[in-house]
C-alpha positions as CSV (number, residue, x, y, z in Angstrom):
1,M,18.4,33.4,8.1
2,L,17.9,29.8,6.9
3,T,16.2,28.8,3.6
4,E,14.5,25.6,2.5
5,A,13.2,24.5,-0.9
6,A,9.6,23.2,-1.2
7,P,9.7,21.1,-4.3
8,A,6.4,20.7,-6.3
9,K,5.0,17.2,-6.0
10,L,3.8,15.1,-9.0
11,N,1.8,11.9,-9.1
12,L,3.3,10.1,-12.0
13,A,0.5,7.6,-11.5
14,L,-2.5,7.5,-9.1
15,H,-4.6,4.4,-8.7
16,L,-7.6,4.5,-6.4
17,R,-8.5,1.2,-4.7
18,R,-11.4,1.8,-2.4
19,R,-13.2,4.5,-0.3
20,R,-12.7,3.8,3.4
21,D,-15.2,4.1,6.2
22,D,-13.3,7.1,7.6
23,G,-13.9,9.0,4.3
24,Y,-10.4,8.7,3.0
25,H,-9.4,6.6,0.0
26,D,-6.9,3.8,-0.1
27,L,-4.7,4.5,-3.1
28,E,-1.4,3.6,-4.7
29,T,0.7,6.3,-6.3
30,V,4.2,7.1,-7.7
31,F,5.3,10.4,-6.1
32,A,8.0,12.5,-7.8
33,F,9.4,15.9,-7.1
34,T,10.7,18.7,-9.2
35,E,13.4,21.3,-9.0
36,F,10.6,23.9,-9.4
37,G,8.8,24.8,-6.3
38,D,8.3,27.3,-3.5
39,T,10.9,28.7,-1.1
40,L,10.6,29.1,2.7
41,T,12.9,31.2,4.8
42,V,13.1,31.8,8.6
43,T,14.6,34.4,10.9
44,A,14.5,34.8,14.6
45,A,11.4,36.2,16.3
46,D,9.6,36.4,19.6
47,D,6.5,34.7,18.2
48,L,5.3,32.7,15.2
49,S,4.4,34.5,11.9
50,L,4.1,33.9,8.2
51,A,4.5,36.3,5.3
52,V,3.6,35.1,1.8
53,T,4.8,36.6,-1.5
54,G,5.0,35.4,-5.1
55,D,2.7,34.7,-8.0
56,F,0.1,32.7,-6.0
57,A,0.4,34.5,-2.6
58,A,-3.2,35.7,-2.6
59,A,-4.6,32.3,-3.2
60,A,-2.4,30.7,-0.6
61,G,-3.1,33.2,2.2
62,A,-1.1,33.7,5.4
63,G,-3.8,33.0,8.0
64,G,-3.6,30.7,10.9
65,D,-4.9,27.7,8.9
66,N,-2.0,27.9,6.4
67,L,-0.3,24.5,6.5
68,V,3.1,26.1,7.1
69,L,1.9,27.6,10.4
70,R,0.1,24.3,11.3
71,A,3.3,22.4,10.7
72,A,5.3,24.9,12.8
73,R,2.9,24.6,15.7
74,A,2.8,20.8,15.5
75,L,6.6,20.5,15.5
76,A,7.0,23.0,18.4
77,E,4.4,21.1,20.4
78,A,5.9,17.7,19.7
79,A,9.4,18.9,20.5
80,A,8.3,20.9,23.5
81,V,10.0,24.1,22.3
82,P,8.5,27.6,21.9
83,A,6.9,28.3,18.5
84,R,9.1,31.3,17.7
85,A,10.0,32.0,14.1
86,A,9.3,34.6,11.4
87,L,8.6,32.6,8.3
88,A,8.5,33.9,4.7
89,L,7.1,31.9,1.8
90,E,7.8,32.7,-1.8
91,K,4.7,31.0,-3.5
92,R,5.4,29.8,-7.0
93,I,3.3,26.6,-7.1
94,P,-0.3,27.1,-8.2
95,V,-2.9,26.5,-5.5
96,A,-5.5,23.7,-5.7
97,A,-3.5,22.4,-8.7
98,G,-2.6,18.8,-8.0
99,L,1.0,19.7,-7.2
100,G,0.8,19.4,-3.4
101,G,1.9,23.0,-2.9
102,G,0.5,23.3,0.6
103,S,1.9,19.9,1.6
104,A,5.3,20.8,0.1
105,D,5.3,24.0,2.1
106,A,4.3,22.2,5.3
107,A,7.1,19.7,4.8
108,A,9.6,22.4,4.1
109,A,8.6,24.1,7.4
110,L,9.2,20.8,9.3
111,R,12.7,20.4,7.7
112,L,13.6,24.1,8.1
113,L,12.4,24.5,11.7
114,N,14.0,21.2,12.6
115,R,17.3,22.8,11.7
116,F,16.5,26.3,13.0
117,W,15.4,25.1,16.4
118,G,18.4,22.7,16.6
119,L,16.2,19.6,17.1
120,E,18.2,17.2,14.9
121,W,15.2,15.0,14.4
122,P,15.8,12.2,11.8
123,E,13.7,12.2,8.7
124,A,11.6,9.2,10.0
125,M,10.4,11.3,13.0
126,L,9.5,14.2,10.7
127,V,7.6,11.8,8.4
128,E,5.6,10.4,11.3
129,L,4.6,13.9,12.5
130,A,3.8,14.9,8.9
131,A,1.2,12.2,8.6
132,G,-1.1,14.2,10.9
133,L,-0.9,17.2,8.6
134,G,-2.1,15.6,5.4
135,S,-1.8,12.5,3.2
136,D,0.9,14.0,0.9
137,V,3.0,15.7,3.6
138,P,5.1,12.6,4.5
139,A,6.1,12.1,0.9
140,C,6.9,15.8,0.6
141,V,9.2,15.6,3.7
142,A,11.3,13.1,1.7
143,S,10.9,15.0,-1.6
144,R,12.2,12.1,-3.7
145,T,10.6,9.6,-6.0
146,C,8.8,7.0,-4.0
147,F,5.8,4.6,-3.9
148,G,2.9,5.7,-1.7
149,S,0.1,3.5,-0.4
150,G,-2.6,3.7,2.2
151,R,-3.8,7.3,2.1
152,G,-0.4,8.1,0.5
153,E,1.4,8.3,3.8
154,Q,2.9,4.8,3.7
155,L,6.1,5.2,1.7
156,A,8.5,2.8,0.0
157,D,11.4,3.2,-2.4
158,W,10.6,3.4,-6.1
159,P,13.2,1.2,-7.8
160,V,13.6,3.2,-11.0
161,A,15.8,6.3,-11.0
162,M,14.0,9.4,-12.2
163,A,16.4,12.3,-11.2
164,G,17.3,14.6,-14.1
165,Q,14.2,13.7,-16.2
166,A,13.0,16.8,-18.1
167,V,9.3,17.5,-17.2
168,L,6.9,20.2,-18.1
169,L,4.2,21.3,-15.6
170,A,1.2,22.9,-17.2
171,N,-2.1,24.3,-15.8
172,P,-5.0,25.8,-17.7
173,R,-5.3,28.4,-14.9
174,V,-8.2,26.5,-13.3
175,A,-8.3,25.6,-9.6
176,V,-9.8,22.2,-9.0
177,P,-10.8,21.4,-5.3
178,T,-9.8,17.9,-4.3
179,G,-13.0,16.9,-2.5
180,P,-15.3,17.0,-5.5
181,V,-12.9,15.1,-7.7
182,F,-12.6,12.3,-5.2
183,A,-16.4,12.3,-4.9
184,G,-16.7,11.9,-8.7
185,W,-14.6,8.8,-8.8
186,D,-16.5,5.8,-10.3
187,R,-15.4,3.6,-7.3
188,I,-14.2,0.9,-9.6
189,D,-10.9,-0.7,-8.6
190,H,-8.9,-1.2,-11.8
191,G,-5.9,-2.7,-10.0
192,G,-2.8,-1.5,-8.2
193,I,0.8,-0.5,-9.0
194,V,3.7,-2.9,-9.0
195,P,6.8,-1.0,-7.8
196,G,9.1,-0.4,-10.8
197,A,6.3,-0.9,-13.4
198,D,6.5,1.0,-16.7
199,L,4.8,4.3,-16.1
200,A,3.2,4.2,-19.5
201,G,1.1,1.3,-18.4
202,L,-0.2,3.1,-15.3
203,R,-2.9,5.8,-15.0
204,N,-4.5,8.5,-12.9
205,D,-7.9,7.3,-11.8
206,M,-9.0,10.9,-10.9
207,T,-8.8,12.2,-14.5
208,A,-12.4,11.5,-15.6
209,A,-13.8,13.2,-12.5
210,A,-11.5,16.2,-12.9
211,L,-12.4,16.6,-16.6
212,A,-16.1,16.7,-15.7
213,I,-15.4,19.6,-13.4
214,A,-12.8,21.4,-15.6
215,P,-13.0,20.4,-19.3
216,A,-10.0,22.6,-20.0
217,I,-7.9,19.9,-18.6
218,G,-8.8,17.7,-21.6
219,D,-7.7,20.5,-24.0
220,L,-4.4,20.8,-22.2
221,L,-3.8,17.0,-22.2
222,A,-4.5,17.0,-26.0
223,L,-2.1,19.8,-26.6
224,L,0.7,18.1,-24.6
225,A,0.0,14.8,-26.4
226,A,0.7,16.6,-29.7
227,T,4.2,17.6,-28.6
228,E,7.3,15.3,-28.4
229,A,6.5,14.1,-24.9
230,S,7.1,10.5,-23.9
231,L,4.4,10.5,-21.3
232,V,1.5,12.9,-20.6
233,R,-0.8,12.7,-17.6
234,M,-2.7,14.7,-15.0
235,S,-1.2,15.0,-11.6
236,G,-3.2,14.4,-8.4
237,S,-6.7,15.7,-8.6
238,G,-5.7,18.3,-11.3
239,A,-5.8,20.7,-12.9
240,T,-2.1,20.6,-13.4
241,C,-0.8,18.1,-16.0
242,F,2.7,17.0,-16.8
243,A,4.7,15.8,-19.8
244,L,8.0,14.0,-19.7
245,Y,10.6,14.8,-22.5
246,P,13.8,13.3,-23.7
247,D,15.7,16.5,-23.1
248,S,15.2,20.0,-21.7
249,A,15.2,21.7,-25.1
250,R,12.1,19.9,-26.2
251,C,10.5,20.5,-22.8
252,E,11.1,24.3,-23.0
253,A,9.8,24.3,-26.6
254,A,6.6,22.7,-25.3
255,A,6.3,25.2,-22.5
256,A,6.3,28.0,-25.0
257,V,3.4,26.4,-26.9
258,V,1.4,26.0,-23.6
259,E,2.1,29.7,-22.7
260,S,1.0,30.8,-26.2
261,H,-2.5,29.6,-25.2
262,G,-2.5,31.8,-22.1
263,W,-1.9,28.8,-19.8
264,W,0.6,28.5,-17.0
265,A,3.7,26.4,-17.6
266,A,7.0,25.6,-15.9
267,A,9.8,23.6,-17.6
268,T,11.9,21.8,-15.0
269,I,13.5,18.5,-14.1
270,L,12.8,15.8,-11.6
271,R,14.9,15.6,-8.4
């Protein structure tokens, strides 16, 4: 049996630039990844299967459209090998939460099966294949802080080290579908991101549209802003928000405050 971590994704900033003719959006973002996430394991089998357990297993589902299975089939086809693997996913990342859970799981499947099937593909080949599975999947293959552009699939190094930074993930237990949030964007380009820029001067352009769909996000952001956080922002299309802290003790104290409101929280660090 082999195991692979599927780290939760954060958008430390997310600037929308324009809506493209193909329906996607050109954007610029700062991806970061946490020690908190899902776990994927694989054992030998005569066919391809997926079992899902964990807090958010029911919402994730284990059907054929699960991104883990789609990633496995895509890799098997590209590598011309039989799609044989019994996969088991421990689902801890909330679904439809702005944390890239499905993308993280798909990326973990690519890394795991690359090892399990003895393919020895370099990361660059996995990233290229991942682009066909979703805009966030290439960044999730790398699972390290980076700058994303295009649909998010064009990656470059982020010149500021972030590993070890204490971060709180918090969600008001509301699922927010990505499509309506993108549709609610005001379509105003407020400018891009200069790699290495101070995060405090950046933004998430999807926040207003997400708040219109789920006002509880605003309550959560206000709560986090009243803690000792150095930065508070929504991740992706929401509803999960994050807060950065000087140390883990203050991060864990804030997590207790969030949980006292009946909301979901996970105190962790950036990878």
